[in-house]
C-alpha positions as CSV (number, residue, x, y, z in Angstrom):
1,M,-0.2,0.1,0.1
2,S,1.0,3.5,-1.0
3,V,1.4,6.1,1.6
4,Y,2.1,8.5,-1.0
5,R,-1.2,10.4,-0.9
6,Q,-0.9,10.9,3.1
7,V,2.4,12.0,3.0
8,Y,1.7,14.7,0.4
9,A,-1.4,15.6,2.7
10,T,0.9,16.3,5.4
11,W,3.4,18.4,3.3
12,K,0.9,20.4,2.2
13,A,-1.0,21.0,5.6
14,D,2.2,22.2,7.1
15,P,5.3,22.6,4.5
16,V,7.5,24.0,7.3
17,A,6.9,21.3,9.7
18,F,7.4,18.8,7.0
19,W,11.1,20.1,5.7
20,E,12.0,20.7,9.7
21,E,11.5,16.7,10.3
22,A,13.2,16.1,6.9
23,A,16.3,17.9,8.2
24,K,16.8,15.8,10.9
25,G,18.5,13.4,8.4
26,I,21.1,16.2,7.6
27,D,24.3,17.2,10.6
28,W,23.9,21.0,11.0
29,I,26.9,22.8,12.9
30,K,23.8,25.2,13.7
31,K,20.1,24.6,13.2
32,A,17.9,27.1,11.6
33,D,16.4,30.1,13.0
34,R,13.6,30.0,10.7
35,V,13.1,26.7,8.8
36,F,11.6,29.2,6.0
37,N,11.9,32.6,5.7
38,P,9.4,34.3,3.3
39,D,11.0,37.7,3.7
40,S,14.5,36.2,2.5
41,G,15.7,36.3,-1.2
42,I,13.2,36.5,-4.3
43,Y,10.7,34.2,-3.1
44,G,12.2,33.0,0.3
45,R,14.8,30.8,1.7
46,W,15.1,27.5,3.5
47,F,16.8,26.7,6.6
48,D,17.7,30.7,7.1
49,G,20.4,31.2,9.6
50,A,21.6,27.6,9.4
51,T,25.4,26.7,9.2
52,C,26.4,23.3,7.7
53,N,29.1,21.6,5.5
54,T,27.9,19.6,2.4
55,C,31.3,17.6,2.6
56,W,30.9,16.7,6.1
57,N,27.4,15.3,5.4
58,C,28.8,13.1,2.3
59,V,32.0,12.0,3.6
60,D,33.1,12.7,7.0
61,R,30.0,11.8,9.0
62,H,29.9,8.3,7.3
63,V,33.2,7.3,8.4
64,K,32.7,8.7,12.0
65,A,29.6,6.3,12.2
66,G,32.1,3.5,11.5
67,D,31.1,2.8,8.0
68,G,34.5,4.1,6.4
69,N,35.3,0.3,4.9
70,R,31.9,0.4,2.5
71,V,32.6,1.4,-0.8
72,A,31.7,4.9,-1.7
73,I,32.5,5.2,-5.5
74,V,33.2,2.7,-7.9
75,H,34.6,4.0,-11.1
76,D,34.0,1.6,-14.3
77,S,35.6,2.7,-17.5
78,P,34.9,0.5,-20.4
79,V,37.1,3.0,-22.3
80,T,40.0,2.2,-20.6
81,G,39.5,-1.3,-19.4
82,Q,39.9,-0.4,-15.9
83,V,37.5,-0.5,-12.6
84,N,38.7,1.1,-9.5
85,S,36.5,1.9,-6.4
86,L,37.4,4.1,-3.1
87,T,35.6,3.3,0.2
88,Y,34.3,6.4,2.5
89,A,37.6,6.0,4.4
90,E,39.7,6.2,1.4
91,L,37.2,9.1,-0.3
92,L,37.9,11.2,2.9
93,E,41.7,10.8,2.4
94,H,41.7,11.9,-1.2
95,V,39.1,14.8,-0.5
96,N,41.3,16.1,2.3
97,A,44.4,16.1,0.0
98,L,42.7,18.0,-2.7
99,A,41.2,20.5,-0.5
100,Y,44.9,20.9,1.1
101,V,46.0,21.7,-2.4
102,L,43.4,23.9,-3.4
103,R,43.7,25.9,-0.2
104,G,47.4,26.2,-0.8
105,M,46.1,27.5,-4.3
106,G,44.5,30.3,-2.6
107,V,41.0,29.0,-2.8
108,K,39.0,30.0,0.3
109,R,35.5,30.3,1.4
110,G,33.2,31.6,-1.4
111,D,35.9,31.4,-4.0
112,R,34.8,29.3,-7.4
113,V,36.3,26.3,-9.0
114,I,35.5,25.5,-12.1
115,I,35.8,21.6,-12.4
116,Y,36.3,20.5,-16.6
117,M,36.6,17.0,-16.1
118,P,35.8,13.8,-17.9
119,M,34.0,10.7,-16.0
120,V,36.7,9.7,-13.5
121,T,37.0,9.4,-9.8
122,E,38.7,12.7,-9.6
123,A,36.0,14.9,-10.7
124,L,33.9,13.6,-7.4
125,V,36.8,14.4,-5.1
126,A,37.2,17.7,-6.7
127,M,33.4,18.8,-6.3
128,L,33.7,17.6,-2.2
129,A,37.0,19.0,-1.8
130,T,35.4,22.6,-3.2
131,A,32.6,22.2,-0.8
132,R,34.9,21.3,2.1
133,L,36.7,24.5,1.6
134,G,33.1,26.5,1.5
135,A,33.9,27.4,-2.1
136,I,31.6,27.3,-5.0
137,H,32.4,24.7,-7.7
138,S,30.8,25.0,-11.4
139,V,31.4,21.7,-13.0
140,V,31.6,22.4,-17.1
141,F,30.3,19.3,-19.2
142,G,33.6,18.1,-20.6
143,G,31.8,17.8,-24.1
144,F,31.4,21.5,-24.5
145,A,34.1,23.5,-26.9
146,A,36.5,26.2,-26.0
147,A,34.2,29.0,-26.3
148,E,31.6,27.3,-24.3
149,L,34.0,27.1,-21.3
150,A,35.3,30.7,-21.9
151,T,31.7,32.0,-21.2
152,R,31.8,30.3,-18.0
153,I,35.0,31.3,-16.8
154,V,34.0,34.8,-17.7
155,D,31.0,34.4,-15.3
156,A,32.3,32.6,-12.5
157,E,35.8,34.1,-12.2
158,P,37.3,31.2,-10.8
159,K,40.2,31.3,-8.7
160,V,41.4,27.5,-9.6
161,I,40.2,25.4,-13.0
162,V,40.8,21.2,-12.3
163,S,40.9,19.7,-15.5
164,A,42.3,16.9,-17.2
165,S,44.7,16.1,-20.3
166,C,41.9,14.1,-22.3
167,G,38.8,12.4,-22.3
168,I,38.1,9.0,-23.7
169,E,35.5,8.3,-26.2
170,P,34.9,5.0,-28.0
171,T,36.0,6.2,-31.2
172,H,38.6,9.6,-30.5
173,L,40.3,11.3,-27.7
174,V,39.1,14.7,-26.4
175,D,42.1,17.3,-26.1
176,Y,40.8,18.7,-22.7
177,K,44.2,20.7,-22.1
178,K,44.0,22.5,-25.8
179,L,40.5,23.3,-25.0
180,L,41.2,24.5,-21.8
181,D,44.2,26.5,-23.1
182,E,42.1,28.1,-25.8
183,A,39.2,29.0,-23.2
184,I,41.7,30.8,-20.9
185,E,42.7,32.8,-23.7
186,I,39.2,33.4,-25.1
187,A,38.4,34.5,-21.4
188,G,40.9,37.1,-20.8
189,G,41.2,39.0,-17.5
190,E,42.7,37.4,-14.5
191,T,44.6,33.9,-15.6
192,P,43.1,31.1,-13.0
193,K,45.7,28.7,-11.7
194,C,44.7,25.2,-13.3
195,L,45.5,21.8,-11.8
196,I,45.6,19.0,-14.7
197,L,45.2,15.5,-14.5
198,Q,47.5,13.7,-16.7
199,R,45.9,10.3,-18.1
200,E,48.2,7.9,-19.4
201,R,46.4,7.7,-22.8
202,Q,47.3,11.3,-23.9
203,R,49.6,13.4,-21.6
204,C,50.2,17.1,-22.1
205,S,52.5,19.9,-21.6
206,L,52.1,22.1,-18.4
207,I,52.4,26.1,-18.6
208,P,54.8,26.9,-16.0
209,L,53.7,29.2,-13.0
210,R,49.7,28.5,-14.1
211,D,49.4,24.8,-14.3
212,F,50.1,22.3,-11.5
213,D,50.2,18.3,-11.9
214,Y,47.0,16.8,-10.1
215,L,48.7,13.3,-9.2
216,D,52.0,15.0,-8.0
217,E,50.5,17.5,-5.9
218,V,47.7,15.3,-4.2
219,G,49.9,12.4,-4.2
220,A,52.4,15.0,-1.9
221,A,49.3,15.4,-0.2
222,L,48.4,11.8,0.8
223,D,51.8,11.4,1.9
224,V,51.6,13.7,4.5
225,K,48.2,12.6,5.7
226,A,47.1,16.3,5.0
227,Y,43.8,17.2,6.7
228,V,41.6,20.3,6.1
229,A,38.7,20.7,8.6
230,C,35.4,21.2,6.9
231,V,34.6,24.9,6.9
232,P,31.1,26.0,8.0
233,V,29.1,28.0,5.5
234,A,25.6,29.2,5.7
235,A,22.6,26.9,4.4
236,T,21.8,29.7,2.1
237,D,25.3,30.1,0.8
238,P,25.9,28.7,-2.8
239,L,27.4,25.0,-3.0
240,Y,27.6,25.3,-6.9
241,I,26.4,26.9,-9.9
242,L,25.5,24.9,-13.0
243,Y,25.3,26.4,-16.2
244,T,22.3,25.1,-18.7
245,S,23.9,24.1,-21.7
246,G,23.4,27.1,-24.0
247,T,21.5,25.4,-27.0
248,T,19.2,27.7,-26.7
249,G,21.5,31.2,-25.8
250,Q,23.6,32.9,-23.1
251,P,23.8,30.1,-20.6
252,K,22.3,30.7,-17.3
253,G,24.1,30.1,-14.1
254,V,21.6,27.7,-11.9
255,V,22.7,28.3,-8.1
256,R,22.1,25.5,-5.7
257,D,22.5,26.3,-2.0
258,N,23.8,24.1,0.7
259,G,21.6,23.3,3.1
260,G,18.2,22.7,1.2
261,H,19.7,20.9,-1.2
262,M,21.0,18.5,1.4
263,V,17.7,17.9,2.9
264,A,15.8,17.5,-0.3
265,L,18.1,14.9,-2.0
266,K,18.7,12.9,1.5
267,W,14.7,12.5,1.5
268,S,14.5,11.5,-2.3
269,M,16.9,8.6,-2.0
270,E,15.0,7.1,0.7
271,N,11.3,8.0,-0.2
272,H,11.3,8.8,-3.9
273,Y,14.1,6.2,-4.8
274,G,13.3,3.5,-2.3
275,V,17.1,3.1,-1.9
276,A,18.8,2.1,1.7
277,P,22.2,3.2,2.9
278,G,24.9,0.5,1.6
279,D,22.7,-0.1,-1.4
280,V,24.4,0.5,-5.0
281,F,22.9,3.2,-6.7
282,W,23.9,4.1,-10.5
283,A,23.1,7.1,-12.4
284,A,24.2,6.6,-16.0
285,S,24.7,10.4,-16.6
286,D,27.6,12.8,-16.6
287,V,29.1,14.9,-13.7
288,G,28.6,17.8,-16.0
289,W,24.8,17.4,-16.1
290,V,22.3,18.0,-13.1
291,V,21.5,14.6,-12.8
292,G,25.3,13.8,-11.9
293,H,25.8,16.5,-9.5
294,S,22.5,15.0,-7.7
295,Y,22.6,11.4,-8.3
296,I,25.9,10.7,-9.2
297,C,27.6,12.6,-6.5
298,Y,26.0,14.0,-3.7
299,G,22.4,12.3,-3.0
300,P,24.0,8.7,-3.1
301,L,26.9,10.0,-0.8
302,L,24.4,11.9,1.3
303,H,22.7,8.8,1.9
304,G,25.6,6.5,2.7
305,C,25.0,4.4,-0.8
306,T,27.9,3.1,-3.1
307,T,27.5,5.1,-6.2
308,V,28.9,4.4,-9.7
309,L,30.7,6.4,-12.1
310,Y,30.5,4.8,-15.5
311,E,32.7,6.0,-18.1
312,G,31.4,4.7,-20.9
313,K,27.8,4.5,-23.3
314,P,24.9,2.5,-23.2
315,V,25.8,1.1,-26.6
316,G,29.3,0.9,-28.3
317,T,31.4,-0.1,-25.1
318,P,31.3,-2.5,-26.2
319,D,27.6,-3.7,-27.1
320,A,24.0,-2.7,-26.2
321,G,24.8,-5.1,-23.2
322,A,26.8,-2.8,-21.3
323,F,24.4,-1.7,-18.6
324,W,23.4,-5.3,-18.0
325,R,27.1,-6.0,-17.6
326,V,27.4,-2.8,-15.1
327,I,24.5,-4.3,-13.1
328,D,26.1,-7.4,-12.7
329,D,29.7,-6.4,-11.8
330,H,28.8,-4.0,-9.3
331,R,25.4,-5.6,-8.1
332,V,23.3,-2.7,-8.5
333,N,20.0,-2.1,-6.8
334,A,18.7,0.7,-8.8
335,L,19.3,2.6,-12.4
336,F,18.6,6.0,-13.0
337,T,19.4,7.1,-17.0
338,A,17.8,8.8,-19.8
339,P,15.2,7.3,-21.9
340,T,17.5,8.0,-24.7
341,A,19.7,5.4,-23.6
342,F,16.8,2.7,-23.5
343,R,15.9,3.5,-26.7
344,A,19.6,3.1,-28.4
345,I,19.6,-0.4,-26.5
346,R,16.4,-1.3,-27.9
347,K,17.3,-0.2,-31.2
348,Q,20.4,-2.5,-31.3
349,D,19.1,-5.2,-29.5
350,P,15.0,-5.0,-30.1
351,D,14.5,-8.7,-28.6
352,G,16.7,-8.2,-25.3
353,K,19.0,-11.0,-26.1
354,L,21.6,-9.7,-24.4
355,I,20.2,-9.2,-21.2
356,G,19.9,-13.1,-20.4
357,R,23.8,-13.0,-20.4
358,Y,24.2,-11.4,-17.3
359,D,23.1,-11.8,-13.3
360,L,20.3,-8.9,-12.5
361,S,18.9,-10.5,-9.4
362,T,20.1,-7.5,-7.3
363,F,18.5,-5.0,-9.8
364,R,15.2,-3.9,-8.2
365,T,14.1,-0.6,-10.3
366,L,14.6,1.2,-13.3
367,F,14.3,5.1,-13.2
368,L,13.8,7.2,-16.4
369,A,14.1,11.3,-16.6
370,G,15.9,13.8,-19.0
371,E,13.5,13.3,-22.1
372,R,9.9,12.5,-22.3
373,S,9.4,8.7,-21.8
374,D,7.2,7.4,-24.3
375,A,5.3,4.3,-23.7
376,S,6.7,1.8,-26.1
377,T,10.2,2.4,-24.2
378,I,8.7,1.9,-21.0
379,R,6.7,-1.3,-21.8
380,W,9.9,-2.7,-23.7
381,A,11.9,-2.2,-20.5
382,E,9.3,-3.6,-18.1
383,E,9.0,-6.7,-20.4
384,K,12.7,-7.4,-20.8
385,L,13.6,-6.7,-17.4
386,G,10.9,-7.8,-15.4
387,C,11.1,-5.0,-12.7
388,P,9.4,-1.6,-12.0
389,V,10.2,1.1,-14.6
390,I,9.7,4.7,-13.2
391,D,9.4,7.7,-15.2
392,H,9.7,10.9,-13.4
393,W,10.2,14.6,-14.4
394,W,12.5,17.5,-12.9
395,Q,14.8,20.2,-14.2
396,T,18.1,21.5,-13.4
397,E,16.5,24.5,-11.8
398,T,14.9,22.1,-9.0
399,G,17.6,19.8,-8.6
400,W,15.5,16.8,-7.9
401,A,12.3,15.0,-8.7
402,M,9.0,17.5,-9.2
403,S,6.7,14.3,-9.9
404,G,7.3,10.8,-9.9
405,N,6.2,7.5,-8.6
406,P,8.0,7.2,-4.9
407,V,8.9,3.9,-4.6
408,G,10.0,4.4,-1.0
409,L,6.5,5.5,-0.1
410,G,4.6,2.4,-2.0
411,A,4.9,2.5,-5.8
412,L,1.4,3.9,-7.5
413,P,-0.1,2.5,-10.5
414,V,2.0,3.4,-13.6
415,K,0.0,5.3,-16.3
416,Y,1.8,5.3,-19.4
417,G,3.2,8.6,-20.6
418,S,3.1,10.3,-17.4
419,P,6.0,10.9,-15.1
420,G,3.7,10.3,-11.9
421,L,2.3,12.8,-9.5
422,P,3.6,15.8,-7.5
423,M,6.1,15.1,-5.2
424,P,6.0,16.6,-1.6
425,G,7.0,20.1,-2.0
426,Y,5.7,20.7,-5.4
427,D,2.3,22.4,-5.6
428,I,1.9,22.0,-9.4
429,Q,-0.6,23.7,-11.4
430,V,-1.7,24.0,-14.9
431,L,-2.6,27.4,-16.6
432,D,-4.0,28.9,-19.5
433,D,-1.5,31.8,-21.2
434,D,-3.8,34.3,-19.0
435,G,-3.1,32.4,-15.7
436,R,-6.2,30.7,-15.2
437,T,-6.5,27.3,-14.2
438,V,-7.4,24.8,-17.0
439,P,-9.8,21.7,-16.6
440,P,-8.0,18.2,-16.1
441,G,-7.3,17.0,-19.2
442,D,-6.6,20.3,-21.1
443,L,-3.2,21.1,-22.4
444,G,-1.7,24.4,-20.8
445,N,1.4,25.6,-18.9
446,I,2.5,23.9,-16.4
447,V,3.6,26.0,-13.3
448,V,5.1,25.6,-9.6
449,K,3.4,27.7,-6.8
450,L,6.0,29.3,-4.8
451,P,7.9,28.6,-2.9
452,L,9.8,26.0,-4.4
453,P,10.6,23.6,-1.9
454,P,14.6,23.1,-0.6
455,S,17.2,22.6,-3.4
456,G,15.0,24.8,-5.8
457,T,17.4,27.4,-7.1
458,P,16.8,30.7,-5.2
459,T,18.3,32.7,-8.5
460,L,20.6,32.9,-11.1
461,W,24.5,33.6,-10.7
462,N,24.9,37.3,-10.7
463,A,21.5,37.7,-12.8
464,E,18.6,38.4,-10.2
465,A,16.7,40.3,-12.9
466,R,17.3,37.3,-15.6
467,F,16.0,35.0,-12.9
468,R,12.7,37.2,-12.5
469,K,12.2,37.5,-15.8
470,A,12.9,33.7,-17.2
471,Y,10.9,32.2,-14.2
472,L,8.8,34.4,-12.0
473,E,7.3,37.1,-14.6
474,D,5.0,35.0,-16.5
475,F,2.8,33.9,-13.9
476,P,3.2,36.1,-10.6
477,G,3.4,33.7,-7.6
478,Y,4.4,30.9,-9.7
479,Y,7.6,29.4,-11.0
480,A,7.2,28.9,-14.8
481,T,8.5,25.4,-16.0
482,S,8.3,26.2,-19.6
483,D,6.8,22.9,-19.8
484,A,3.3,22.4,-21.5
485,G,1.2,19.6,-20.7
486,F,-1.9,18.5,-18.5
487,M,-3.1,16.9,-15.5
488,D,-6.0,14.1,-15.3
489,E,-8.3,13.8,-12.8
490,D,-6.1,11.7,-10.7
491,G,-3.5,14.0,-10.4
492,Y,-1.0,12.5,-12.9
493,I,1.2,14.8,-14.6
494,F,1.6,14.7,-18.2
495,I,4.5,16.6,-20.1
496,M,3.8,16.7,-23.4
497,A,6.4,19.4,-25.0
498,R,8.3,22.4,-23.9
499,T,5.9,25.0,-24.4
500,D,8.4,26.4,-27.7
501,D,7.3,22.7,-29.0
502,V,3.5,23.1,-28.8
503,I,2.4,23.9,-32.6
504,N,-0.5,25.9,-33.5
505,V,-2.5,24.2,-36.7
506,A,-5.1,26.6,-37.7
507,G,-5.6,27.9,-34.2
508,H,-5.4,24.5,-32.3
509,R,-2.5,24.3,-30.0
510,L,-1.3,20.4,-30.2
511,S,1.5,18.7,-28.7
512,T,4.5,17.2,-30.3
513,G,5.1,15.0,-27.6
514,Q,1.2,13.3,-28.2
515,M,2.5,12.9,-32.3
516,E,5.7,11.4,-31.1
517,E,4.1,9.1,-28.7
518,I,1.9,7.7,-31.7
519,I,4.8,7.5,-34.0
520,T,7.1,5.3,-31.3
521,A,4.0,3.1,-30.8
522,H,4.8,1.5,-33.9
523,P,6.8,-1.9,-33.3
524,D,9.5,-1.1,-35.9
525,I,10.4,2.4,-35.1
526,A,12.8,3.2,-32.1
527,E,12.4,6.8,-31.5
528,A,10.8,9.9,-33.1
529,A,10.6,13.6,-33.1
530,V,8.1,16.0,-34.3
531,V,8.6,19.7,-35.0
532,G,6.4,22.5,-36.3
533,R,6.9,24.0,-39.9
534,T,5.5,27.1,-40.9
535,D,2.7,26.7,-43.6
536,E,1.2,29.9,-45.4
537,T,-2.4,28.7,-44.6
538,K,-2.5,26.9,-41.3
539,G,0.3,28.6,-39.4
540,Q,2.1,25.3,-38.7
541,L,2.0,21.9,-39.7
542,P,3.6,18.8,-37.8
543,L,6.6,17.3,-39.6
544,G,7.5,14.2,-38.2
545,F,11.3,12.2,-38.2
546,Y,11.8,8.6,-37.1
547,V,14.5,6.0,-36.6
548,M,13.8,2.5,-37.3
549,N,15.0,-0.4,-35.0
550,D,18.0,-2.3,-36.3
551,N,16.2,-5.4,-37.1
552,A,12.7,-3.6,-39.1
553,T,12.1,-4.6,-42.4
554,S,9.0,-2.7,-43.2
555,D,9.1,-0.7,-46.3
556,P,9.4,3.2,-45.4
557,E,6.5,4.1,-48.0
558,E,4.2,1.7,-45.9
559,I,5.4,2.7,-42.6
560,E,4.6,6.3,-43.5
561,R,1.2,5.4,-44.4
562,E,0.4,3.8,-41.1
563,L,1.8,6.7,-39.2
564,V,-0.4,9.3,-40.7
565,K,-3.3,7.1,-40.1
566,S,-2.5,6.3,-36.6
567,V,-2.0,10.2,-35.7
568,R,-5.4,10.6,-37.9
569,E,-7.2,8.2,-35.8
570,T,-6.1,9.1,-32.4
571,I,-5.7,12.8,-32.5
572,G,-8.0,13.5,-35.4
573,A,-8.0,15.6,-39.2
574,V,-7.0,18.5,-36.7
575,A,-3.5,17.5,-36.6
576,S,-2.9,18.0,-40.3
577,F,0.0,15.2,-39.9
578,R,1.1,14.2,-43.6
579,T,4.7,13.7,-43.4
580,V,7.1,11.5,-41.4
581,V,10.8,11.2,-42.8
582,P,13.0,8.4,-42.0
583,V,16.5,9.2,-40.6
584,S,19.2,7.0,-39.5
585,R,19.5,9.0,-36.1
586,L,18.4,12.2,-34.4
587,P,20.6,15.3,-33.1
588,K,20.8,15.2,-29.3
589,T,23.0,16.7,-26.8
590,R,25.4,14.6,-25.1
591,S,22.7,14.5,-22.1
592,G,20.4,13.1,-24.7
593,K,18.0,15.5,-25.2
594,I,16.9,15.7,-28.9
595,L,17.6,19.0,-30.4
596,R,14.1,19.7,-31.5
597,A,14.6,23.4,-32.0
598,T,17.7,23.1,-34.1
599,M,15.6,20.4,-36.5
600,Q,12.9,22.9,-36.9
601,K,15.3,25.6,-38.1
602,I,16.6,23.2,-40.2
603,A,13.6,22.1,-41.6
604,E,12.4,26.0,-42.3
605,D,16.0,26.6,-44.0
606,A,16.5,28.8,-41.5
607,D,20.1,30.2,-39.7
608,Y,20.9,28.2,-36.6
609,K,23.4,28.5,-33.9
610,L,25.2,25.0,-33.8
611,P,24.3,23.8,-30.4
612,A,27.2,23.8,-27.9
613,A,26.3,20.2,-26.3
614,I,25.6,18.5,-29.5
615,E,27.1,14.9,-29.6
616,D,27.7,14.9,-33.1
617,P,27.3,17.7,-35.7
618,A,27.2,15.3,-38.5
619,V,23.8,14.6,-37.5
620,L,22.6,17.8,-38.8
621,D,23.9,17.2,-42.4
622,E,21.9,13.7,-42.2
623,I,18.8,15.6,-41.5
624,K,19.3,18.2,-44.2
625,T,19.8,15.4,-46.7
626,A,16.7,13.4,-45.6
627,L,14.6,16.5,-46.2
628,K,16.0,17.5,-49.3
629,A,15.5,13.4,-50.4
630,R,11.8,14.4,-50.0
631,G,11.8,17.8,-51.6
632,L,11.2,19.3,-48.4
633,L,14.3,21.8,-48.3
């Protein structure tokens, strides 16, 4: 029996008491003067007056409690063929050593440290060491080019940058050091010191007086058993800045505080993800994205779990059985990944034959988020894995799930296409463009009544006016998610599209997400995307793209007829859905988000900026070629 509705009602009746109780899971140096202060910050602040340290709560307290021999981090790297681990006691030694080095380089409370690293253990150590000093880290995704890194250097003004000589991809190396040098030159201004992890696959030269060898410096600190006490910070002080990917313009520096962040993530590990201290939790993401922050690093370590740090891909390292191998080798209990990863696995192994090669007896739950989870992918995963598949929805700005199916509170019935119900802390509503509540089932703007719960971003770094404009002004009293969807009569949320992806066909607002759901329901199709294309008569017309499963044999012309018929029968003639184009792959960011806005610009033969986070720019030419072949360009 689920207790979700009772817990949600308890939160709604007294939010302050609810989060005060949750805060008992955190070690505080000083407890809050006010659990919530409505007069602090833009919309109020959580745990005002409290002091704490996030690194202490992630590392020291577990060692102090006698759990130092528990494995904290497993680094699994199929691209190097190496697997390494650190216990909590060993992690504490490495974090102390790096904190000692950073302090020697001038880092103190409130300073910024940029971390531009591949998926290596040292990236997590750098996050924790920065937090230990009361400084603020900004992890920059390793796939970003020099110009994107430079914008973050200019905005964050780091005292130190922690980086590596290279990143290792299945087919090539990424020259991090070259990109870093170019970014520092582009940024200009005061040159930060750099701490460089030399990787054996490709070493780099170091610039005297600016660059320092990570292994030499940290190794020397380990030799003398360096110890740095955790620096107390205000609960409302920033823990990190995480810049949005920059695919839609100038990156926004989302600020995460220390106290509320810890409370929310600790609560979510037990109540949402249903894991216990000592369990093995794997978030197959990247440390450069919010999932990597919340559920590779902080959430599992706050909860005393073992976290898996995976330097590989869902396919290609070496095959579509890679995830099952990791689950088997490390006895993973819960996996959190993007639906895109499962679409890639399903495309290459649609019958799930590789699953049977591995022992998945410890595996309990699969969690999906990051892109809309289509029903066909969830059903496939349920059938092949034989475990609950839980969709949930959240954003960089919130830091944890806004809606979901809380396993720890007793799972609720799954509704395909829905990422569940609002989590405690989130009063989610659906409004029309004039701010009026729409009836259940009607498409509208999804918003959250203020205040955001603990861990919600309080502002953007050095950009308070931009924060207000981007999130708060369109619907006064609410946080605008920029997602469109609806809520059904049972309270389940359905995210249908970004508000920019809702298209207007002859005055009818239609969801591209619903059309994508219909397309991917076809048994031969792995994934799909629908964009709006300008039409002189109807304003916009939907244009579909699809990728077939590797073992599919259907004729594309027959598939197109079937898809047009399915959309017409499900949505109606009003959708005016007439064209769907086969492609070998869809353009995506490295985190798996489909670049629909760029696809729309290509379809309209408009100018576009190459998205900074794109996984492979060559796919954009493939989209153009496919459209030209159909006479659409």
